[in-house]
C-alpha positions in Angstrom: 0.0 0.0 0.0 1.0 3.6 -0.5 2.1 5.4 2.6 0.0 8.2 4.1 1.5 11.6 3.1 1.0 14.9 5.0 2.5 18.1 3.7 4.1 20.7 6.0 5.6 24.1 5.2 8.6 25.2 7.3 7.9 28.5 9.0 10.1 31.0 10.8 9.0 29.6 14.1 10.4 26.2 13.1 13.9 27.4 12.5 17.0 28.6 14.4 18.8 31.9 13.7 20.3 30.4 10.5 17.0 29.5 9.0 17.5 25.7 9.6 14.8 23.6 11.2 15.5 23.1 14.9 16.0 19.4 15.6 13.0 19.1 18.0 10.6 20.4 15.3 11.2 17.3 13.2 9.5 15.3 16.0 6.5 17.7 15.8 6.3 17.2 12.0 6.4 13.4 12.5 3.8 13.5 15.2 1.4 15.7 13.2 1.6 13.3 10.3 0.8 10.3 12.5 -2.1 12.2 14.0 -3.5 13.1 10.6 -3.0 9.5 9.5 -5.0 8.3 12.4 -7.7 10.9 11.7 -7.9 9.8 8.0 -8.4 6.2 9.3 -11.4 7.3 11.4 -9.4 7.3 14.7 -9.9 10.5 16.6 -7.6 10.6 19.6 -9.6 12.9 21.9 -12.8 10.8 21.3 -10.8 7.6 21.8 -9.6 8.8 25.2 -13.1 10.0 26.3 -15.2 7.2 24.9 -13.0 4.2 25.1 -10.4 5.2 27.8 -7.6 4.5 25.3 -4.6 6.6 24.2 -1.3 6.1 22.4 2.1 7.0 23.7 5.5 6.8 22.0 7.6 4.2 23.6 10.7 4.3 21.4 11.9 6.4 18.5 15.0 6.3 16.3 15.6 9.4 14.1 18.1 9.7 11.4 18.7 13.4 10.4 20.0 13.2 6.8 19.8 16.8 5.5 18.7 20.1 6.9 15.3 21.4 6.1 15.2 25.2 5.8 12.8 28.1 6.0 10.0 27.9 3.4 10.7 24.3 2.4 7.7 22.2 1.7 8.0 18.7 3.1 6.2 15.5 2.6 6.0 13.5 5.8 4.9 9.9 5.3 3.6 7.2 7.7 4.1 3.5 7.0 2.6 1.1 9.4 4.9 -1.8 9.9 2.8 -3.7 12.5 -0.1 -3.4 14.9 -0.8 -6.1 17.5 -1.5 -6.4 21.2 -0.5 -3.2 22.9 2.0 -1.9 20.4 2.3 -0.5 16.9 5.5 0.1 14.9 5.9 2.7 12.2 8.4 4.0 9.7 8.3 7.6 8.7 10.1 9.6 6.0 10.4 13.3 5.6 11.2 14.4 2.0 11.8 17.9 0.7 9.3 18.4 -2.2 11.6 20.7 -4.3 14.4 18.2 -4.8 12.9 14.9 -3.4 15.8 14.7 -1.0 15.2 12.7 2.2 15.6 15.1 5.1 14.9 12.7 8.0 13.6 9.2 8.7 12.2 7.7 11.9 11.4 4.3 13.2 9.1 4.2 16.3 7.0 2.1 18.6 3.8 3.4 20.1 1.9 1.7 22.9 -1.8 1.6 23.8 -2.5 2.8 27.3 -5.6 3.3 29.4 -6.3 7.1 29.5 -7.1 7.2 33.2 -4.2 5.2 34.6 -1.6 5.1 31.8 -1.3 1.4 32.1 -0.7 -0.8 29.0 -3.9 -2.2 27.5 -4.6 -4.2 24.4 -5.5 -2.1 21.4 -9.2 -2.3 20.5 -9.8 -4.8 17.7 -11.4 -2.3 15.4 -8.4 0.0 15.6 -6.0 -2.8 15.0 -8.0 -3.9 12.0 -8.1 -0.4 10.7 -4.4 0.1 11.0 -3.5 -3.3 9.6 -5.8 -2.8 6.7 -4.1 0.5 5.9 -0.7 -1.3 5.3 
């Protein structure tokens, strides 16, 4: 399956004094893409927490910064689901500069399903697991 793609523009607030994206902003861009991917799959995180007492948290993330993104760059941020089972999901994400198709950063991460009221691990609801695994 094709990955989910979310476009983001780099604004002044995302950069350091040299116009280069500050390293922590890449995490924001990756997070927003995953949130929009979930939303496009019919999974709304606020509703999930309120109605099903379930939320997702990042357990582990490896990021490879390959090239600097700069002020005004337009970036494609992709989400590839690798696996969803039990309490965890694994993802691969890529960030590519649209103007030259250069990879800016990649990420591999694990998210876990937690109860919203106690933050204890819980099995992912079957309908979410099915939705995620069907999106592969």
